[in-house]
C-alpha positions as CSV (number, residue, x, y, z in Angstrom):
1,X,-168.9,-46.0,-48.5
2,X,-168.2,-49.6,-47.8
3,X,-171.3,-51.4,-45.9
4,X,-170.6,-52.3,-42.5
5,X,-169.9,-55.7,-41.7
6,X,-172.0,-57.6,-40.6
7,X,-172.0,-62.1,-39.3
8,X,-173.4,-64.3,-42.5
9,X,-176.6,-65.8,-42.1
10,X,-176.2,-68.2,-39.9
11,X,-177.3,-71.9,-40.1
12,X,-179.5,-73.4,-37.2
13,X,-176.4,-75.3,-36.1
14,X,-174.2,-72.5,-35.8
15,X,-177.0,-70.4,-33.9
16,X,-177.5,-73.4,-31.7
17,X,-173.6,-73.3,-31.1
18,X,-173.6,-69.4,-30.2
19,X,-176.6,-69.7,-28.1
20,X,-174.1,-72.8,-26.1
21,X,-171.4,-70.3,-26.4
22,X,-173.2,-67.3,-24.4
23,X,-173.6,-70.0,-20.8
24,X,-169.6,-70.9,-21.5
25,X,-167.6,-70.0,-18.0
26,X,-164.7,-69.9,-20.7
27,X,-164.0,-66.1,-21.8
28,X,-162.4,-67.5,-24.8
29,X,-166.0,-68.9,-25.9
30,X,-168.2,-66.3,-24.4
31,X,-167.0,-62.9,-25.8
32,X,-166.7,-64.1,-29.4
33,X,-170.7,-65.6,-29.1
34,X,-171.4,-62.7,-27.3
35,X,-170.0,-60.5,-30.6
36,X,-171.3,-62.9,-33.4
37,X,-174.8,-63.3,-31.7
38,X,-175.0,-59.1,-32.0
39,X,-173.9,-58.7,-35.3
40,X,-176.7,-61.9,-36.0
41,X,-178.9,-59.2,-34.9
42,X,-178.3,-56.4,-37.7
43,X,-175.7,-54.3,-35.3
44,X,-172.6,-52.9,-37.1
45,X,-169.2,-53.3,-35.1
46,X,-169.3,-50.2,-33.2
47,X,-172.9,-50.3,-31.7
48,X,-171.2,-53.9,-30.5
49,X,-168.0,-52.3,-29.6
50,X,-170.1,-49.8,-27.0
51,X,-172.5,-52.6,-26.1
52,X,-170.2,-55.0,-25.1
53,X,-167.2,-52.4,-24.1
54,X,-164.0,-54.4,-26.3
55,X,-162.6,-52.8,-29.2
56,X,-164.1,-52.0,-32.8
57,X,-161.1,-54.5,-34.3
58,X,-162.0,-57.0,-31.8
59,X,-165.6,-56.9,-33.3
60,X,-164.1,-57.2,-37.1
61,X,-161.3,-59.9,-35.9
62,X,-164.3,-61.8,-34.3
63,X,-166.5,-61.7,-37.2
64,X,-163.7,-62.4,-39.9
65,X,-163.0,-65.2,-38.0
66,X,-166.6,-66.7,-37.8
67,X,-166.5,-66.5,-41.8
68,X,-162.9,-68.6,-42.3
69,X,-163.5,-71.1,-39.8
70,X,-167.6,-71.5,-38.6
71,X,-167.8,-72.5,-35.2
72,X,-164.4,-73.4,-34.7
73,X,-163.4,-70.0,-33.7
74,X,-165.3,-70.3,-30.6
75,X,-162.6,-72.6,-28.9
76,X,-159.4,-70.6,-27.6
77,X,-156.4,-71.3,-30.5
78,X,-153.1,-72.3,-30.3
79,X,-150.6,-69.8,-28.5
80,X,-147.7,-71.4,-30.5
81,X,-145.5,-68.6,-32.5
82,X,-146.6,-69.4,-36.4
83,X,-142.9,-70.0,-36.7
84,X,-140.3,-70.4,-34.2
85,X,-137.6,-70.6,-37.2
86,X,-134.8,-67.8,-37.0
87,X,-135.4,-64.1,-38.7
88,X,-131.3,-65.3,-39.6
89,X,-130.0,-68.4,-40.4
90,X,-126.4,-69.6,-39.4
91,X,-124.6,-68.3,-42.7
92,X,-126.6,-65.2,-41.8
93,X,-125.0,-64.6,-38.9
94,X,-121.4,-65.4,-39.8
95,X,-121.7,-62.6,-42.5
96,X,-123.2,-59.8,-39.9
97,X,-119.9,-60.8,-38.1
98,X,-118.3,-60.0,-40.9
99,X,-120.1,-56.9,-41.7
100,X,-119.9,-55.6,-37.8
101,X,-115.9,-55.8,-38.3
102,X,-116.1,-53.6,-40.5
103,X,-116.6,-49.4,-40.4
104,X,-120.2,-48.6,-40.8
105,X,-118.5,-45.4,-42.9
106,X,-117.2,-48.4,-45.4
107,X,-121.8,-48.6,-46.6
108,X,-121.6,-44.4,-46.6
109,X,-123.0,-44.2,-42.8
110,X,-121.7,-41.3,-41.2
111,X,-120.5,-42.3,-38.1
112,X,-117.8,-44.7,-36.8
113,X,-120.0,-46.9,-34.1
114,X,-122.5,-50.0,-35.0
115,X,-125.4,-49.6,-33.3
116,X,-128.3,-52.6,-33.4
117,X,-130.6,-50.0,-35.9
118,X,-127.5,-49.2,-37.9
119,X,-126.4,-53.2,-38.4
120,X,-130.2,-54.0,-39.2
121,X,-130.6,-51.6,-41.8
122,X,-127.1,-52.2,-43.2
123,X,-127.9,-56.1,-42.9
124,X,-131.2,-55.6,-45.1
125,X,-129.4,-53.4,-47.9
126,X,-126.1,-55.7,-48.0
127,X,-129.0,-58.7,-48.9
128,X,-128.5,-60.5,-44.9
129,X,-131.6,-60.3,-44.5
130,X,-134.6,-60.7,-46.8
131,X,-136.3,-56.9,-45.4
132,X,-135.3,-54.7,-42.9
133,X,-135.7,-56.2,-39.0
134,X,-135.9,-55.0,-35.6
135,X,-132.9,-54.6,-33.6
136,X,-134.0,-57.3,-31.3
137,X,-133.5,-59.9,-34.2
138,X,-129.6,-58.1,-34.8
139,X,-129.1,-58.8,-31.0
140,X,-130.7,-62.6,-31.3
141,X,-128.3,-63.3,-34.0
142,X,-125.3,-61.8,-32.1
143,X,-126.3,-63.9,-29.3
144,X,-126.3,-67.3,-31.2
145,X,-123.1,-66.2,-32.5
146,X,-121.9,-66.0,-28.9
147,X,-121.6,-62.1,-28.9
148,X,-122.6,-59.5,-26.2
149,X,-124.0,-56.1,-27.6
150,X,-124.9,-53.9,-25.0
151,X,-123.7,-50.7,-26.4
152,X,-122.5,-49.4,-29.3
153,X,-118.9,-50.9,-30.0
154,X,-115.9,-48.6,-31.0
155,X,-112.3,-50.1,-32.2
156,X,-109.8,-47.6,-31.4
157,X,-107.7,-46.8,-34.7
158,X,-105.5,-43.9,-35.9
159,X,-104.8,-42.7,-39.3
160,X,-100.9,-43.3,-38.6
161,X,-99.5,-45.6,-41.2
162,X,-97.2,-47.2,-38.6
163,X,-100.3,-47.4,-36.1
164,X,-100.6,-50.9,-36.5
165,X,-96.9,-51.7,-35.8
166,X,-96.4,-49.1,-32.8
167,X,-99.6,-51.1,-31.2
168,X,-98.1,-55.0,-31.9
169,X,-95.1,-53.4,-30.2
170,X,-96.7,-51.6,-27.7
171,X,-99.3,-54.9,-26.9
172,X,-96.8,-57.2,-27.6
């Protein structure tokens, strides 16, 4: 059995910073200060959870953040995303467009209609994306291409060998 996760021994400066954090009006400083102080008293994460009314994972996250950043973890962090780069680059978007103009049956799928989830699965299998992405990522990539996606798409085709000639003559 693993020993419970506890905060490391506090230096006098860290102890003072935690005491000051307990008087802070900001919840971003108060809650981690409460968690770290309770852990320094020797309480296990589950006991801190019961005392403060937060999740055990929140307690573990606060202790790990303190181990990584020290008292800098007591302030509010940045809300900026780690990366704002799109998951699928411009070349991948064009490859995705070409992929969607083919039938899913060409890729061994049992349907003739594309869905965003199916497109995500096939895009990963074809190497367009390095890993399986969500349907939302595929939708955003198509939106960057100017393609709106609201439902499964189908193109009318016929097994008749003269279908294309007849369709062209009928539609002009």
